[in-house]
N, C-alpha and C positions, 0 to 999 in steps of 0.2 A: 293286825291284831296280835297282842302278846299274851301268850298263855303260860302261866306259871304253875308248876305242879311239884309238890313236895312228896317224896316217898320215904317211907321209913322201913328199913329192913331189920327185921327181928331175928337175931341170931339165937338159935336154940342150942343149949348145951346139953349134952347127953352123957350121963355117967354110967359106966358099965363096970360091974364087979368083975374083976379079973380072976379067973380060976387057974389061969396059966399065963405064961409070958406071951405077949402079942408082938409079932414081928413088925418091922417098918412097913412092909408091903400090906400086911393085914390092916394096920392103922390107916393107911392111905385109902384103902378100899372102903373101910367103914366111914371115913370122912366124906368121900365122894358120894356114898349111898345116902348119907344124912343130908348133904347139900342138895342133891338131886330131888329128894323127897320134899324139900322146903321151897323149891322154885315155884311150883304151881300155886300153892296157897299164897305166896308173897305177891305174885303177879295179879291174882284176883283181888288182893287188897289195895293195889294201886289203881284207883279209878276216881271218877268224879265225886262219888260219895265220900270216899276216904279223904279227898282233898278238902271238901267242905267241912268234914268232921275234924280235921287235924290242922288246917292252915287258916289262921284268922283272916277274914276279908276275902277268902278265895272265891273267884267266879270265873266263868269262861269268857267274859267280856270286860276285862280290866279297863278302868277309865284311862289309865296311863298309856294304853295302847295307841290312842289317837295321836299322841305326841310324836310317834316315830315316823309316820307317813311314809312307810316303805323305805326308811333309811334317809329321807330327805328333810325330816322335821327339825325343829329348833327346840332343844331341851333346856336352854338357858332360862327362859322365862318361867316355865312350869317348875323347874327346880328351885328357883328363887322363891316362888310363891309357896312351894311345899315347905321350905325351911321356915318361912314366916308362920304358916298355919300350925306347924308342929311345936312352936314355942310354948303354946298353952294347952297342948293335948297330951294325954297319958296313954293313948292307944298303943298296942304292941308295935305297930309299924312305925309310929312316931317316936317311940322309945328308941328304935334302932337309928332313926334319922338324927335325933338329938344326941345320941351317944357318939355318932361319927362326927357331928358338928363340934361337940364340946371336947372331944378327945383328938381332934385332927392335929392339934399342935404337938401332941405327943408322938405322933407317927413320924418315923424317920422318912424324910423325902427321898425320892429316888433321884440321884444325880447322874445326868448323862452328859458327858463331855461332847463339845461340838465336833471333835475328831473321832467320835465313836464310829466303828465300822457301819453300824446301822444308819447313823446320820449321814455318813459319807455316801452310802449306797442310795439313800433317799435324795441326796443332793444331785447325784449323777442322773437319777431318773428325772428330776426336775429340769436339769439342763438339757436333757434329751428325752422328752416324753415319747417321741416317736418309737424309741426302742421298746417301750412297754405297750403303747397303744397301737403300734403297727400301722396298718393301712388307714386307720381313722385319722392319722396326722399327716397323710401324704400331701394334703392341700395347704398345710400351714408352712410359713416361712421358717427357716432355721432360727432357733433361739440363740441369742448371744450369751456367752458364758458370763458376761458382766451384767449384774442385775440392773444397773443404771447406765447402760451404754447409750451414747448419743445416737439419735436416729439418723439413718442415711438419707441424703437429699433425694427427693422424689424426682421423677422425670419431668421435663419441661412441658410435655404435651398435656393438654387438659384431660382429666379423667376422674372418674368416681370410683372409690375403692371401699368395699365393705369387707371387713375381716372379723374373724372369731378369735378371741383371745382366751387361751386356756391358762388357768392359774392353779398352782399347787402350794399348799401350806408346808412350811419346813421349819423345824426348831433351829434356832441359831443363838449362840451365846451373845448377850448384851446388844443385840440388834434386832428390833422388831420381833421380839420373842412373843410367841403365841399370836402373832399377827400374820395375815396373808399379804402377799405382794402381787399387785396387778400391774401389768404393763399395757399402756394404751397409746398407740399412735399408728403410723403406717406399718411399723414393724412391731416394736415392743417398747413401752415407756413405763417405768415403775413408779408407784407411790404406795406408801404404807397406810393401811386402813385400821379401823378399830379391831380389838381382839374378837376372835370368833372365826368361824369358817363360813364363807359365802361363795356360792357358785354364780357367776355372772356371765351373760352373753352380751358382748360389746360390739357396737357397730360404729365405725368412723366414716362419716361422709365428708369428702373433700371436694369443694367446688372451686373452679378456676374461671376467671373472666379475662380473656386475652384479646389484645388488639395490636395491629402493626402501627408503630408510632416511632417518633424520633428517639434514638437510643445512643448513649455515649459510645465512642469508639473504644474498643478494648485495648488497642495499642496504636501508637503513631510515633513517627520519628522523622528527622530531616538531616540532610548532609549537603556539604558544598565544597567546592575546590576552585582554585584559580581566581578568575575575575569576580565570581559571585561573593557578595558580602552578607547576604541574608538568605536563609532557607528556614521556614518555620510553619507550623500548624498551630492555630490558636482557637480554642473553643469560644462560642458565643453564648448569649443568655438563653438561646433556644435549644432545647435538648436535641442532641444529634447533629447540630449544625456547627461547622467549623470553617474558618478562613485560612487560606494558605498563601504564601508569598515566596517567590524565588527572584532575587534581584541582583542586577549588576549596576553599580552606581553610575551617576551621570559623568560622561566624559572619561571613561576608562580608555586609555590609549594603548594600542598595540597588544592587547591582551585577549585571552579566551578562557573559558572555564566551563564547569558543569555543576549542576545541583539537582537534588531530588528530595521528594517527600514520600514516605511510606505510611500506609494506614490499613486497618483491617475493617472490612464491611461485613455486617451480619446477614444481609440479604442483597439480592440483585433483582431488579424488575418489580419491586414492591413499593416503589416511590422514592427510593434513594437516588442520588445523582451527584455528579461533579460538574462544575463549570470551569471555563478557561478563557482568560483575557490576557492579551499581550499589549502593553503600553510602553511608551518611550522606547520603541523598537527601532534601533539604529544599528545597522550591519546585520550579519547573518545569524539566524537562530533556528533551532529545531526542537520540537517538543514531542514526547511520546507518553503513552499511557500503557503500562504493562508491556513495554517493549514494542508496542504498535505505534508507528509514527502517525501523529494527528495534525502536525503543522511543520512546515519547513520553508524558509525563504528569507529575503531581505526586500520588503515590498517597495521601498522608495528608489531602489536602484537595480532591481532584478526581479526575476520571477518568484512568486510565492505559491505554495501548494497546500491545500487543505482538504478536509472532508473526503470525498470520493476518490481523490487522486491517490490516496493511500488505502487500498482495500485491506480489510482486516482478515486476511487469510493466513498470514504468517507473522510471527513476532520477530521482526528483523532489526529493530533499532539498536544501535550500538555506538557509544561514544569511544572514539579511537579505534579504527579498524585497520588491520594490517594484512598484507598478502604478499606472496612471492611471485616474481615475474622475471623472465629472461629478457634482458635488454642488450644482448650480444650484437655483434656486427661482423661484417666481412673484413678480413685483413689480407693485405697483399704479401705473398710469399716470394715474389720475384718480379724484377723490373727489367725492361729491355734497354737498348742503348739510347733510346729516345726518352726514357723515363716513364714509359707506360707500363702498368702492371699487366703481366701476362699470366699470373697464377693467384687466384683468390681462394681463401678458406674461411668458413664461418667460425667465429670464436665466441662461444656462449659466455654470458655474464648474468647469473641469477642473483637478484637482489631483493631485499624486503622493502616494501613501500607502505607508508601509513597515511591515512586520510583522517579528517577530524570526526566525521560521523558516517555511519551506514544507515540508509533509510529504508531500502527495499532489497530483497534478494534477487530481483530481476531488473532488467533495463526497460523503463517505460517508453511509450511512444514519444518520438521527438528526440531521442537520445540514442547514440551508438557507442559501443565499447571503444575505449581509447587505449592504445599501447603506450606505455611509459617510454619506450625507446624512441617514440616520436619527439621526445623532448631532448634527445641527444643532439648536440650540434658542434660544429667546428668553426673557429674564427681564424682567418688567415694571419692575424697578428697575435692572438692570445692562445691559440691552439684549440683542441677538442675538449668538450665537456659532456658528461653523462647526466641523465635525469636525476634530480635530487630525491633522496629517499623520503623526505618530508614533502608530500605532494602539493601542499598549498603553494610552494615555490614554483611548481610546474603548472598547476591549474587551480583557479579559484571558483567558488560557487559549486553548481551541480555538474556532475559528470558520471559516466559509467566506466568502470575499470575493465581490465582484460577478462575478468571472471564474469562480467555481466551484472555486477552489483551496482546499485544506484547509490552514489555517495555525495556528500556535500562538504566542502572545505570553507574555512573562514574567508571572509571577503569584506571589502570596504563598501559601505552603503552611502546614503545621502539623505540627511534629514531624519526626523522622527516619525514613526508610523504607529498604528494601533490595529490589532486584529482580535476578533472574537472567534474562537474555533467553533465551527458548526458540525464537527465530526461526531459520530456516535461513539461514545466512550466505551471501550471494551472492558467493562468492570468485571470483577470476580468476587465470589463469596470467599472471604478470607483476606489474605494480604494483597494489597494493590500498591502501585508505585507510579509516580509522575516524574519523568526526567526532562531536563532542559539543558541544551547546549547553546553557548553564545560565543562568537569570535569575530574580531575585526582584523584588518591587515596588520602585518608585523612591522609597524612603524609608529614612532612617537607622534606623528602627525595624523594617524588614523585613529579616531576616537569615536566611541559609541556607548550605548547603554541598553538595558532591557529590564522590564518588570513583568513577571508572570504572576497573576493573581487569580483567585477563584474560590468557589465554595465546595465543601464536601458535606453532603447530607446523608447520614447513616440512619436507617430505620431497621427495626427488628421487633420480635414479639415482646410485648410488655404485659405481664400477667399479675393479677391480684388473686390470691387464694384465700378461702375461708374453710375451716374445718369444724365439724361438730361430732362429738363422741357421745353416744347414748349407751348406757349399761343397764341391764335389767335382769331379773331372775328368769331363767328359762322356764 
């Protein structure tokens, strides 16, 4: 309710004949006495009766009071209607309305620059309403200083978010003047509305439907060296499904080499997999997944090992493995008259040896460590020779070295074979790698080939989201 009361204060002038000069102090005292005497009669005159007697249309229940609604009302509609009604009225209150309407163009407008301190202070409060509202804003996310900032990406996990968006009007030169700005999305998203001031409570409901399905690899690559002429990963028409190939061409003679493919998996144990097939397998080959050996051998001319023979307890696979070993021997320091040595002394000889692949960090059943000094020999015609540092010249195929590591060197096979690995593939979330080694004997007459192929199927969460924003007056 709005109560309006007009009060008229009547000043009474008192004239006093001066019979003598009045001092300043006496004049002040007389004025105070006169004013004090007028207070009570004036107060008695300011009452309901005097308002009705002196103010046209006065009453205690003004019709206009209903428009305010405790400060939350909308005065635009009633004001427009009042202007229309007063065009044909000569009542005193309409006379005031018509005067303001007709003379408004003559009134100098108030110009406020956008950099005015008051505007800047209001802008600061808009950018940081928490500094004014305090604890009421503690549950709101921080507001961006940019009115139209792009929304940050939401989390991948399904969720429903309900937020309250607070909006504040702010004058700004040449941009949305006398309009309010509302930002609606997960954080804040702005749009300009019609002129006026509106308080809204906005709820954004985001719904996500997710499933585990074929998903494109985020990254993949291939590399090759030596005898390998092909190393590649190729996508198929099925989402998430890829073909890979590592290949040594037919009848590569006297060579060896290595190749690999790398790829990134989104999940493990959710339906994704890799397969591994070896065809045109002639001579020695070894294959590993994430440095765990899953196959090694030359099936048509020697042993082949797969699956459980290589326990997935340690990542031991390595192409090109070197170690140091003492291959020293006893030398004679003195001979008797008959040519027999009567004084011997051990002479150390530490050398570095290299094998083509390391498969395990232990020596499996059926194998025993071999000392490279056992390949030292002497010929009565050609003299003495020590073991070759490149161990395929000493031993081919599988063997354990003096450290107890299970190794494999290149070797000549016979005919073409094929193998499908039945090993459980030790896959990882993130980067994975398949390595292959192939080698035949170092001779132009020792020829062979290899093709390793398979599938890579990557699965991950595939989500579709929908959002609905509802704004209403609180």
